[in-house]
N, CA, C and O atoms as a MOPAC input file, in Angstrom:
PM7 MOZYME 1SCF
protein

 N      0.75100 1    -1.21300 1     0.04900 1
 C      0.11600 1     0.11800 1     0.11300 1
 C      1.00400 1     1.30400 1    -0.10300 1
 O      0.79000 1     2.13800 1    -0.98300 1
 N      2.00100 1     1.34700 1     0.72700 1
 C      2.82300 1     2.31000 1     0.88900 1
 C      3.37500 1     2.47100 1    -0.33100 1
 O      3.39800 1     3.62900 1    -0.75000 1
 N      3.92100 1     1.44300 1    -1.15700 1
 C      4.63400 1     1.66000 1    -2.47800 1
 C      3.55700 1     2.16900 1    -3.30900 1
 O      3.92600 1     2.98200 1    -4.15700 1
 N      2.30400 1     1.89100 1    -3.27800 1
 C      1.31100 1     2.03000 1    -4.39400 1
 C      1.24400 1     3.88600 1    -4.17000 1
 O      1.40700 1     4.65900 1    -5.11400 1
 N      1.01100 1     4.27100 1    -2.93300 1
 C      1.15700 1     5.59100 1    -2.67900 1
 C      2.51500 1     6.37600 1    -2.98600 1
 O      2.54800 1     7.58200 1    -3.22900 1
 N      3.52200 1     5.61900 1    -2.94800 1
 C      4.75900 1     6.46200 1    -3.46700 1
 C      4.81900 1     6.64500 1    -4.98500 1
 O      5.31300 1     7.63200 1    -5.53100 1
 N      4.22000 1     5.50600 1    -5.67300 1
 C      4.12800 1     5.38600 1    -7.06500 1
 C      3.25200 1     6.51200 1    -7.46500 1
 O      3.51100 1     7.09600 1    -8.51700 1
 N      2.37100 1     6.83500 1    -6.83300 1
 C      1.17700 1     7.95600 1    -7.48700 1
 C      1.79900 1     9.25000 1    -6.65000 1
 O      0.96000 1    10.12400 1    -6.42900 1
 N      2.89900 1     9.46500 1    -6.23800 1
 C      3.43200 1    10.59200 1    -5.83900 1
 C      2.56300 1    11.29600 1    -4.43400 1
 O      2.34400 1    12.49200 1    -4.24400 1
 N      2.22300 1    10.28300 1    -3.67500 1
 C      1.90300 1    10.76000 1    -2.34400 1
 C      2.83200 1    11.53600 1    -1.44000 1
 O      4.02000 1    11.32900 1    -1.68900 1
 N      2.63500 1    12.21900 1    -0.64000 1
 C      3.39500 1    13.20800 1     0.23900 1
 C      3.46100 1    12.66100 1     1.75000 1
 O      2.44700 1    12.12400 1     2.19700 1
 N      4.46000 1    12.75800 1     2.45300 1
 C      4.72500 1    12.84300 1     3.67300 1
 C      3.77000 1    11.47100 1     4.31500 1
 O      2.87100 1    11.58700 1     5.14900 1
 N      4.16400 1    10.38300 1     3.78100 1
 C      3.55800 1     9.21400 1     3.99200 1
 C      3.92200 1     8.44400 1     5.38500 1
 O      5.11800 1     8.20100 1     5.55000 1
 N      3.17800 1     8.11300 1     6.21400 1
 C      3.30900 1     7.57600 1     7.41300 1
 C      2.84200 1     6.16000 1     7.79800 1
 O      1.61900 1     6.08200 1     7.90800 1
 N      3.50100 1     5.05900 1     8.02300 1
 C      2.99500 1     4.04600 1     8.51200 1
 C      3.11800 1     3.96800 1    10.07300 1
 O      4.21400 1     4.22100 1    10.57300 1
 N      2.19800 1     3.67800 1    10.76400 1
 C      1.84600 1     3.91400 1    12.15300 1
 C      1.43600 1     2.44000 1    12.71500 1
 O      0.54200 1     1.83000 1    12.12900 1
 N      1.98300 1     1.95100 1    13.67400 1
 C      1.43100 1     0.78400 1    14.22500 1
 C      0.80800 1     0.98900 1    15.52600 1
 O      1.41300 1     1.47100 1    16.48300 1
 N     -0.35500 1     0.63300 1    15.54700 1
 C     -1.18900 1     1.08700 1    16.66400 1
 C     -2.17700 1    -0.17100 1    17.24100 1
 O     -3.30100 1    -0.00100 1    17.71300 1
 N     -1.54700 1    -1.35700 1    17.10200 1
 C     -2.43500 1    -2.45200 1    17.42600 1
 C     -2.16200 1    -2.62700 1    18.95400 1
 O     -2.81200 1    -3.49700 1    19.53300 1
 N     -1.27700 1    -1.89600 1    19.64900 1
 C     -1.20600 1    -1.76000 1    21.11000 1
 C     -1.93500 1    -0.76500 1    21.83300 1
 O     -1.94900 1    -0.76400 1    23.06400 1
 N     -2.61600 1     0.18400 1    21.06000 1
 C     -3.36800 1     1.18100 1    21.75800 1
 C     -4.78000 1     1.32600 1    20.95400 1
 O     -5.59700 1     2.21800 1    21.18100 1
 N     -4.92400 1     0.32600 1    20.00200 1
 C     -6.35700 1     0.32300 1    19.38000 1
 C     -7.03900 1    -1.07600 1    19.21300 1
 O     -6.35300 1    -2.09100 1    19.09500 1
 N     -8.28500 1    -1.10300 1    19.20700 1
 C     -8.90000 1    -2.38700 1    19.08400 1
 C     -9.29300 1    -2.73700 1    17.62200 1
 O     -9.34700 1    -3.87400 1    17.15200 1
 N     -9.52800 1    -1.71100 1    17.06000 1
 C    -10.10500 1    -1.81500 1    15.83700 1
 C     -9.29700 1    -1.76600 1    14.30500 1
 O     -9.82400 1    -1.82800 1    13.19500 1
 N     -8.02800 1    -1.65200 1    14.59900 1
 C     -7.17000 1    -1.91400 1    13.33000 1
 C     -5.66800 1    -2.28700 1    14.10300 1
 O     -5.57500 1    -2.28600 1    15.33100 1
 N     -4.71400 1    -2.54800 1    13.34900 1
 C     -3.42900 1    -2.90000 1    13.67900 1
 C     -2.54000 1    -1.53800 1    13.12700 1
 O     -1.65900 1    -1.01700 1    13.81100 1
 N     -2.86500 1    -1.14900 1    12.01100 1
 C     -1.89100 1    -0.06200 1    11.31400 1
 C     -2.78200 1     1.20700 1    10.66200 1
 O     -3.86400 1     1.08300 1    10.08800 1
 N     -2.24200 1     2.12800 1    10.83600 1
 C     -2.70100 1     3.49300 1     9.99800 1
 C     -1.59300 1     3.74900 1     9.05400 1
 O     -0.40000 1     3.70700 1     9.35300 1
 N     -2.17700 1     4.06700 1     7.67300 1
 C     -1.31100 1     4.66900 1     6.76600 1
 C     -1.76600 1     5.81600 1     6.38000 1
 O     -2.80500 1     5.85200 1     5.72100 1
 N     -1.05900 1     7.01200 1     6.72200 1
 C     -1.37500 1     8.37200 1     6.57200 1
 C     -0.72500 1     8.93300 1     5.46100 1
 O      0.48800 1     8.72900 1     5.40100 1
 N     -1.34700 1     9.71900 1     4.39300 1
 C     -0.66800 1    10.18500 1     3.23900 1
 C     -1.33900 1    11.61900 1     2.67900 1
 O     -2.56700 1    11.71400 1     2.68100 1
 N     -0.65200 1    12.54500 1     2.27900 1
 C     -1.32500 1    13.56700 1     1.95700 1
 C     -1.16300 1    13.57400 1     0.16800 1
 O     -0.28400 1    13.08600 1    -0.54300 1
 N     -2.30000 1    14.27700 1    -0.14700 1
 C     -2.20500 1    14.57800 1    -1.57600 1
 C     -2.42100 1    16.10800 1    -1.96700 1
 O     -3.17300 1    16.63900 1    -1.15000 1
 N     -2.03400 1    16.89500 1    -2.86900 1
 C     -1.91800 1    18.24100 1    -2.88300 1
 C     -3.20500 1    18.79500 1    -3.74900 1
 O     -3.38600 1    20.00500 1    -3.88400 1
 N     -4.07100 1    17.82800 1    -4.31700 1
 C     -5.31700 1    18.44600 1    -4.86800 1
 C     -6.52700 1    17.27900 1    -4.65600 1
 O     -6.17400 1    16.21200 1    -4.15300 1
 N     -7.79700 1    17.44300 1    -4.99000 1
 C     -8.60400 1    16.53500 1    -5.11600 1
 C     -8.47000 1    15.40200 1    -6.04100 1
 O     -8.76400 1    14.25500 1    -5.70500 1
 N     -8.00100 1    15.73600 1    -7.27500 1
 C     -7.49700 1    14.82600 1    -8.18000 1
 C     -6.39800 1    13.92400 1    -7.85400 1
 O     -6.39300 1    12.73600 1    -8.17800 1
 N     -5.40300 1    14.54600 1    -7.16300 1
 C     -4.49100 1    13.44100 1    -6.61100 1
 C     -5.00400 1    12.43700 1    -5.44500 1
 O     -4.68300 1    11.25100 1    -5.37400 1
 N     -5.78100 1    13.05800 1    -4.62600 1
 C     -6.50500 1    12.12800 1    -3.75000 1
 C     -7.24700 1    11.19800 1    -4.22000 1
 O     -7.31000 1    10.18300 1    -3.52600 1
 N     -7.95800 1    11.22000 1    -5.38700 1
 C     -8.70300 1    10.29900 1    -5.99000 1
 C     -7.56400 1     9.43400 1    -6.57300 1
 O     -7.73700 1     8.23700 1    -6.34300 1
 N     -6.49800 1     9.71100 1    -7.23500 1
 C     -5.36100 1     8.58000 1    -7.95800 1
 C     -4.82100 1     7.96600 1    -6.74400 1
 O     -4.58200 1     6.76600 1    -6.87800 1
 N     -4.55800 1     8.48200 1    -5.56300 1
 C     -3.86000 1     7.83500 1    -4.59800 1
 C     -4.86600 1     6.97200 1    -4.26100 1
 O     -4.43800 1     5.82600 1    -4.12000 1
 N     -6.10900 1     7.09500 1    -4.06800 1
 C     -6.95000 1     6.16600 1    -3.63500 1
 C     -7.28300 1     4.96500 1    -4.73600 1
 O     -7.72200 1     3.86900 1    -4.38800 1
 N     -7.04300 1     5.28900 1    -5.95400 1
 C     -7.20100 1     4.06200 1    -6.85200 1
 C     -6.03200 1     3.41000 1    -6.89000 1
 O     -6.09900 1     2.19600 1    -7.08500 1
 N     -4.78100 1     3.99300 1    -6.72800 1
 C     -3.48700 1     3.29000 1    -6.70400 1
 C     -3.54100 1     2.30000 1    -5.55200 1
 O     -3.11500 1     1.15500 1    -5.70800 1
 N     -4.12500 1     2.77100 1    -4.24500 1
 C     -4.14300 1     1.56800 1    -3.29700 1
 C     -5.19700 1     0.56300 1    -3.64600 1
 O     -4.97800 1    -0.61400 1    -3.36000 1
 N     -6.12200 1     0.84200 1    -4.13200 1
 C     -7.24800 1     0.01600 1    -4.47000 1
 C     -6.81000 1    -1.01500 1    -5.54700 1
 O     -7.15400 1    -2.19600 1    -5.48900 1
 N     -6.01700 1    -0.49300 1    -6.55100 1
 C     -5.56100 1    -1.36800 1    -7.67900 1
 C     -4.49100 1    -2.46400 1    -7.05600 1
 O     -4.44500 1    -3.64500 1    -7.40000 1
 N     -3.63700 1    -1.83400 1    -6.06600 1
 C     -2.48800 1    -2.47900 1    -5.63700 1
 C     -3.03000 1    -3.80100 1    -4.79900 1
 O     -2.73000 1    -4.98300 1    -4.96700 1
 N     -3.82700 1    -3.26600 1    -3.95000 1
 C     -4.40400 1    -4.42000 1    -2.91900 1
 C     -5.40900 1    -5.48400 1    -3.67300 1
 O     -5.68500 1    -6.55600 1    -3.13400 1
 N     -5.82300 1    -5.19100 1    -4.67900 1
 C     -6.59600 1    -6.02500 1    -5.46000 1
 C     -5.87000 1    -7.25600 1    -5.68900 1
 O     -6.34900 1    -8.31800 1    -5.29300 1
 N     -4.71300 1    -7.21000 1    -6.31400 1
 C     -3.85300 1    -8.41300 1    -6.67700 1
 C     -3.03900 1    -8.79100 1    -5.57400 1
 O     -2.83800 1   -10.00000 1    -5.46100 1
 N     -2.42100 1    -7.87900 1    -4.56700 1
 C     -1.65400 1    -8.47300 1    -3.55800 1
 C     -2.15200 1    -8.65900 1    -2.19900 1
 O     -1.42800 1    -9.05400 1    -1.28400 1
 N     -3.48300 1    -8.35200 1    -2.05700 1
 C     -4.02500 1    -8.38800 1    -0.61000 1
 C     -5.48200 1    -9.09200 1    -0.71700 1
 O     -6.21700 1    -8.97000 1    -1.69700 1
 N     -5.78300 1    -9.84200 1     0.43100 1
 C     -6.81800 1   -10.55000 1     0.31100 1
 C     -8.09000 1    -9.56400 1     0.68000 1
 O     -9.18300 1    -9.74200 1     0.14200 1
 N     -7.89600 1    -8.66200 1     1.50100 1
 C     -9.16400 1    -7.89400 1     2.11400 1
 C     -9.52500 1    -6.65400 1     1.13300 1
 O     -8.64800 1    -5.89500 1     0.71900 1
 N    -10.68100 1    -6.53700 1     0.85300 1
 C    -11.29700 1    -5.69200 1     0.09500 1
 C    -11.75900 1    -4.25000 1     0.96100 1
 O    -12.04400 1    -4.24400 1     2.15900 1
 N    -11.76100 1    -3.25700 1     0.21700 1
 C    -12.19300 1    -1.87800 1     0.67100 1
 C    -12.86400 1    -1.12200 1    -0.19500 1
 O    -12.80700 1    -1.29400 1    -1.41200 1
 N    -13.58500 1    -0.18200 1     0.40500 1
 C    -14.10000 1     0.68100 1    -0.77800 1
 C    -13.65500 1     2.25900 1    -0.17100 1
 O    -13.22300 1     2.37800 1     0.97600 1
 N    -13.80200 1     3.30300 1    -0.99100 1
 C    -13.44400 1     4.49300 1    -0.46700 1
 C    -14.44700 1     5.34200 1     0.18900 1
 O    -15.41100 1     5.74800 1    -0.46100 1
 N    -14.27700 1     5.66800 1     1.54100 1
 C    -15.29500 1     6.63400 1     2.20000 1
 C    -14.79100 1     8.10200 1     2.23100 1
 O    -13.59100 1     8.37100 1     2.26900 1
 N    -15.67400 1     8.94000 1     2.21400 1
 C    -15.46100 1    10.40800 1     2.09400 1
 C    -15.43800 1    11.00300 1     0.73200 1
 O    -15.76000 1    10.30800 1    -0.23300 1
 N    -15.09000 1    12.20200 1     0.59400 1
 C    -14.90200 1    12.88600 1    -0.69700 1
 C    -13.64400 1    13.72200 1    -0.89200 1
 O    -13.15300 1    14.42200 1    -0.00600 1
 N    -13.17300 1    13.59200 1    -2.10500 1
 C    -11.71500 1    14.16900 1    -2.27200 1
 C    -11.97800 1    15.75200 1    -1.88400 1
 O    -11.21300 1    16.33600 1    -1.11600 1
 N    -12.92400 1    16.28600 1    -2.37500 1
 C    -13.34000 1    17.68700 1    -2.35800 1
 C    -13.25400 1    18.21600 1    -0.89600 1
 O    -12.89600 1    19.35700 1    -0.60400 1
 N    -13.62700 1    17.24100 1    -0.00500 1
 C    -13.80600 1    17.66600 1     1.47800 1
 C    -12.24200 1    17.24800 1     2.19100 1
 O    -11.91800 1    17.30900 1     3.37700 1
 N    -11.47600 1    16.83500 1     1.06900 1
 C     -9.86900 1    16.76700 1     1.72000 1
 C     -9.51400 1    15.49200 1     2.63000 1
 O     -8.41400 1    15.52100 1     3.18300 1
 N    -10.30800 1    14.41600 1     2.83000 1
 C    -10.27100 1    13.24100 1     3.59000 1
 C    -10.73300 1    12.09100 1     3.04200 1
 O    -11.95700 1    11.99800 1     3.12300 1
 N    -10.17600 1    11.16600 1     2.50500 1
 C    -10.65200 1     9.82100 1     2.04200 1
 C     -9.93400 1     8.65900 1     3.02100 1
 O     -8.78200 1     8.63400 1     3.45400 1
 N    -10.89800 1     7.82600 1     3.18600 1
 C    -10.72500 1     6.71100 1     4.44100 1
 C    -10.82200 1     5.33900 1     3.57400 1
 O    -11.80000 1     5.14800 1     2.85100 1
 N     -9.86200 1     4.47900 1     3.66700 1
 C    -10.11500 1     3.04400 1     3.23100 1
 C     -9.78400 1     2.03600 1     4.48600 1
 O     -8.71100 1     2.03600 1     5.09000 1
 N    -10.60400 1     1.40500 1     4.69500 1
 C    -10.55400 1     0.41800 1     5.80000 1
 C    -10.38300 1    -1.05300 1     5.24700 1
 O    -11.30900 1    -1.60400 1     4.65100 1
 N     -9.38500 1    -1.55600 1     5.42600 1
 C     -9.03400 1    -2.96500 1     4.98600 1
 C     -9.10200 1    -3.90300 1     6.34300 1
 O     -8.63600 1    -5.02600 1     6.14900 1
 N     -9.55500 1    -3.68100 1     7.58000 1
 C     -9.56600 1    -4.34800 1     8.51700 1
 C     -8.25400 1    -4.28600 1     9.49900 1
 O     -8.28600 1    -3.64400 1    10.54900 1
 N     -7.30200 1    -4.88300 1     9.14000 1
 C     -6.18200 1    -4.60800 1     9.92800 1
 C     -5.20700 1    -3.36600 1     9.48300 1
 O     -4.22500 1    -3.05100 1    10.15500 1
 N     -5.54100 1    -2.78200 1     8.42900 1
 C     -4.99300 1    -1.49100 1     8.14000 1
 C     -6.04800 1    -0.63100 1     7.72100 1
 O     -7.09900 1    -1.02500 1     7.21500 1
 N     -5.74400 1     0.53700 1     7.94100 1
 C     -6.89300 1     1.92600 1     7.32900 1
 C     -5.97400 1     2.94000 1     6.91000 1
 O     -5.00400 1     3.34200 1     7.55300 1
 N     -6.36400 1     3.33100 1     5.75500 1
 C     -5.63400 1     4.13600 1     4.83700 1
 C     -6.32400 1     5.56200 1     5.00300 1
 O     -7.49800 1     5.71700 1     4.66700 1
 N     -5.49800 1     6.68000 1     5.57200 1
 C     -6.16100 1     7.95800 1     5.50600 1
 C     -5.47100 1     8.72700 1     4.50000 1
 O     -4.25700 1     8.89400 1     4.61400 1
 N     -6.16600 1     9.26000 1     3.43700 1
 C     -5.60100 1    10.15000 1     2.70600 1
 C     -6.26000 1    11.64300 1     2.60700 1
 O     -7.40200 1    11.88200 1     2.21500 1
 N     -5.34700 1    12.53500 1     3.02200 1
 C     -5.74200 1    14.01500 1     3.22600 1
 C     -5.19500 1    15.00800 1     2.44100 1
 O     -4.17300 1    14.77700 1     1.79500 1
 N     -5.67200 1    15.95100 1     2.41400 1
 C     -5.24700 1    17.40000 1     2.08000 1
 C     -4.27200 1    17.76000 1     2.97600 1
 O     -4.44700 1    17.34700 1     4.12300 1
 N     -3.23400 1    18.45600 1     2.75200 1
 C     -2.43200 1    19.04600 1     3.74300 1
 C     -3.24500 1    19.83900 1     4.98500 1
 O     -2.81900 1    19.73500 1     6.13500 1
 N     -4.17900 1    20.46100 1     4.74900 1
 C     -4.82500 1    21.38300 1     5.54000 1
 C     -5.87600 1    20.47400 1     6.47100 1
 O     -5.99300 1    20.64600 1     7.68400 1
 N     -6.54700 1    19.57500 1     5.77700 1
 C     -7.17200 1    18.54300 1     6.44000 1
 C     -6.40700 1    17.69900 1     7.54800 1
 O     -6.79400 1    17.47000 1     8.69300 1
 N     -5.24400 1    17.29700 1     6.94400 1
 C     -4.33900 1    16.51500 1     8.07700 1
 C     -3.83600 1    17.21100 1     9.16100 1
 O     -3.68200 1    16.66400 1    10.25300 1
 N     -3.56700 1    18.37200 1     8.95300 1
 C     -3.08300 1    19.36600 1    10.15300 1
 C     -4.26800 1    19.58500 1    10.89600 1
 O     -4.02100 1    19.43700 1    12.09300 1
 N     -5.49000 1    19.88400 1    10.67800 1
 C     -6.68300 1    19.86200 1    11.44400 1
 C     -6.77800 1    18.82800 1    12.31700 1
 O     -6.60900 1    18.91600 1    13.53300 1
 N     -7.15800 1    17.44200 1    11.45300 1
 C     -7.19600 1    16.34500 1    12.16700 1
 C     -6.06200 1    15.81900 1    13.21000 1
 O     -6.28800 1    15.30200 1    14.30400 1
 N     -5.14000 1    16.00000 1    12.78300 1
 C     -3.63900 1    15.87700 1    13.54100 1
 C     -3.62700 1    14.31000 1    14.11100 1
 O     -3.16700 1    14.07300 1    15.22800 1
 N     -4.10700 1    13.37800 1    13.35700 1
 C     -4.07500 1    11.79800 1    13.71900 1
 C     -2.91200 1    11.56200 1    14.27800 1
 O     -2.98300 1    10.83200 1    15.26700 1
 N     -1.79300 1    11.95500 1    13.96600 1
 C     -0.49900 1    11.69000 1    14.30200 1
 C     -0.34000 1    11.92200 1    15.77500 1
 O      0.14800 1    11.07300 1    16.52100 1
 N     -0.72100 1    12.97000 1    16.13000 1
 C     -1.14400 1    13.44700 1    17.65500 1
 C     -2.06100 1    12.60100 1    18.38500 1
 O     -1.88300 1    12.31600 1    19.56900 1
 N     -2.80600 1    12.29200 1    17.86000 1
 C     -4.08700 1    11.65300 1    18.46700 1
 C     -3.55800 1    10.29900 1    18.84800 1
 O     -3.77600 1     9.81000 1    19.95600 1
 N     -2.87100 1     9.71400 1    17.92400 1
 C     -2.38500 1     8.27300 1    17.87200 1
 C     -1.04600 1     8.30500 1    18.24600 1
 O     -0.40900 1     7.33500 1    17.83500 1
 N     -0.35900 1     9.19900 1    18.95900 1
 C      0.81000 1     9.47000 1    19.28300 1
 C      1.57400 1     8.17000 1    20.25800 1
 O      2.78600 1     7.96600 1    20.32800 1
 N      0.63200 1     7.50000 1    20.86200 1
 C      1.22000 1     6.33800 1    21.55500 1
 C      1.40700 1     5.15100 1    20.73800 1
 O      1.69400 1     4.10600 1    21.32300 1
 N      1.25400 1     5.15600 1    19.12300 1
 C      1.61600 1     4.22800 1    18.44600 1
 C      2.95200 1     4.23000 1    18.03200 1
 O      3.63000 1     5.21600 1    18.32000 1
 N      3.47500 1     3.26400 1    17.37900 1
 C      4.92000 1     3.37500 1    17.02800 1
 C      5.03800 1     3.71400 1    15.20700 1
 O      4.45000 1     3.10600 1    14.31300 1
 N      5.83900 1     4.68600 1    15.09700 1
 C      6.22700 1     4.98100 1    13.72600 1
 C      6.87800 1     3.86400 1    13.13200 1
 O      7.94800 1     3.58400 1    13.67300 1
 N      6.50600 1     3.06800 1    12.07400 1
 C      7.47200 1     2.20600 1    11.45200 1
 C      8.08500 1     2.68800 1    10.02400 1
 O      9.04500 1     2.11400 1     9.51100 1
 N      7.43400 1     3.79000 1     9.44400 1
 C      8.12700 1     4.24200 1     8.30200 1
 C      7.24400 1     5.54900 1     7.95800 1
 O      6.03400 1     5.75700 1     7.87500 1
 N      8.47200 1     6.37800 1     7.78700 1
 C      7.86200 1     7.78600 1     7.34200 1
 C      8.66000 1     8.28900 1     5.94300 1
 O      9.87200 1     8.48300 1     6.03000 1
 N      8.16800 1     8.44100 1     5.01000 1
 C      8.48500 1     8.87500 1     3.55400 1
 C      8.24100 1    10.28700 1     3.29900 1
 O      7.12500 1    10.62800 1     2.90600 1
 N      8.98800 1    10.98200 1     3.44500 1
 C      8.84600 1    12.61600 1     3.28800 1
 C      8.71400 1    12.89100 1     1.79400 1
 O      8.59200 1    14.04600 1     1.38700 1

Protein backbone atom coordinates (compact mmCIF):
# COMPACT_ATOMS: atom_id res chain seq x y z
CA UNK A 1 0.00 0.00 0.00
CA UNK A 2 2.83 2.37 0.87
CA UNK A 3 4.52 1.53 -2.44
CA UNK A 4 1.32 2.33 -4.32
CA UNK A 5 1.13 5.71 -2.57
CA UNK A 6 4.77 6.43 -3.43
CA UNK A 7 4.18 5.42 -7.06
CA UNK A 8 1.28 7.90 -7.27
CA UNK A 9 3.45 10.68 -5.76
CA UNK A 10 1.78 10.74 -2.34
CA UNK A 11 3.49 13.08 0.12
CA UNK A 12 4.52 12.71 3.77
CA UNK A 13 3.55 9.03 4.01
CA UNK A 14 3.38 7.61 7.52
CA UNK A 15 2.96 3.96 8.54
CA UNK A 16 1.87 3.83 12.16
CA UNK A 17 1.58 0.65 14.27
CA UNK A 18 -1.37 1.18 16.63
CA UNK A 19 -2.24 -2.43 17.48
CA UNK A 20 -1.23 -1.96 21.14
CA UNK A 21 -3.42 1.15 21.55
CA UNK A 22 -6.44 0.45 19.32
CA UNK A 23 -8.83 -2.49 19.15
CA UNK A 24 -10.26 -1.80 15.69
CA UNK A 25 -7.13 -2.01 13.51
CA UNK A 26 -3.41 -2.72 13.63
CA UNK A 27 -1.99 -0.05 11.33
CA UNK A 28 -2.73 3.41 10.01
CA UNK A 29 -1.25 4.64 6.77
CA UNK A 30 -1.53 8.42 6.49
CA UNK A 31 -0.66 10.29 3.30
CA UNK A 32 -1.08 13.75 1.78
CA UNK A 33 -2.36 14.58 -1.67
CA UNK A 34 -2.02 18.11 -3.00
CA UNK A 35 -5.35 18.26 -4.86
CA UNK A 36 -8.76 16.57 -5.11
CA UNK A 37 -7.62 14.84 -8.27
CA UNK A 38 -4.47 13.57 -6.58
CA UNK A 39 -6.42 12.21 -3.59
CA UNK A 40 -8.63 10.27 -6.00
CA UNK A 41 -5.57 8.94 -7.85
CA UNK A 42 -3.96 7.86 -4.56
CA UNK A 43 -7.12 6.00 -3.53
CA UNK A 44 -7.34 4.31 -6.93
CA UNK A 45 -3.68 3.30 -6.71
CA UNK A 46 -4.16 1.68 -3.30
CA UNK A 47 -7.28 -0.16 -4.45
CA UNK A 48 -5.51 -1.44 -7.58
CA UNK A 49 -2.46 -2.58 -5.58
CA UNK A 50 -4.52 -4.35 -2.95
CA UNK A 51 -6.71 -6.06 -5.54
CA UNK A 52 -3.81 -8.26 -6.61
CA UNK A 53 -1.63 -8.39 -3.48
CA UNK A 54 -4.06 -8.32 -0.57
CA UNK A 55 -7.01 -10.56 0.24
CA UNK A 56 -9.17 -7.99 2.03
CA UNK A 57 -11.33 -5.54 0.12
CA UNK A 58 -12.28 -1.97 0.92
CA UNK A 59 -14.10 0.91 -0.62
CA UNK A 60 -13.34 4.59 -0.44
CA UNK A 61 -15.23 6.60 2.17
CA UNK A 62 -15.36 10.40 2.09
CA UNK A 63 -14.98 12.88 -0.73
CA UNK A 64 -11.77 14.22 -2.14
CA UNK A 65 -13.33 17.70 -2.32
CA UNK A 66 -13.60 17.60 1.49
CA UNK A 67 -9.92 16.70 1.82
CA UNK A 68 -10.16 13.32 3.56
CA UNK A 69 -10.61 9.84 2.11
CA UNK A 70 -10.56 6.67 4.22
CA UNK A 71 -10.13 3.04 3.20
CA UNK A 72 -10.65 0.35 5.86
CA UNK A 73 -9.03 -3.01 5.10
CA UNK A 74 -9.62 -4.37 8.61
CA UNK A 75 -6.06 -4.61 9.90
CA UNK A 76 -4.97 -1.52 7.93
CA UNK A 77 -6.80 1.80 7.66
CA UNK A 78 -5.56 4.21 4.99
CA UNK A 79 -6.18 7.94 5.49
CA UNK A 80 -5.64 10.24 2.51
CA UNK A 81 -5.65 13.92 3.40
CA UNK A 82 -5.22 17.34 1.91
CA UNK A 83 -2.42 19.05 3.88
CA UNK A 84 -4.93 21.38 5.61
CA UNK A 85 -7.22 18.55 6.72
CA UNK A 86 -4.29 16.47 7.92
CA UNK A 87 -3.12 19.34 10.07
CA UNK A 88 -6.65 19.95 11.35
CA UNK A 89 -7.38 16.34 12.36
CA UNK A 90 -3.78 15.67 13.48
CA UNK A 91 -4.08 11.88 13.67
CA UNK A 92 -0.36 11.63 14.40
CA UNK A 93 -0.92 13.46 17.69
CA UNK A 94 -4.17 11.66 18.47
CA UNK A 95 -2.47 8.27 18.02
CA UNK A 96 0.97 9.34 19.31
CA UNK A 97 1.16 6.25 21.54
CA UNK A 98 1.50 4.21 18.36
CA UNK A 99 4.88 3.33 16.89
CA UNK A 100 6.10 4.96 13.68
CA UNK A 101 7.29 2.13 11.43
CA UNK A 102 8.00 4.19 8.32
CA UNK A 103 7.93 7.80 7.25
CA UNK A 104 8.50 8.84 3.64
CA UNK A 105 8.84 12.60 3.23
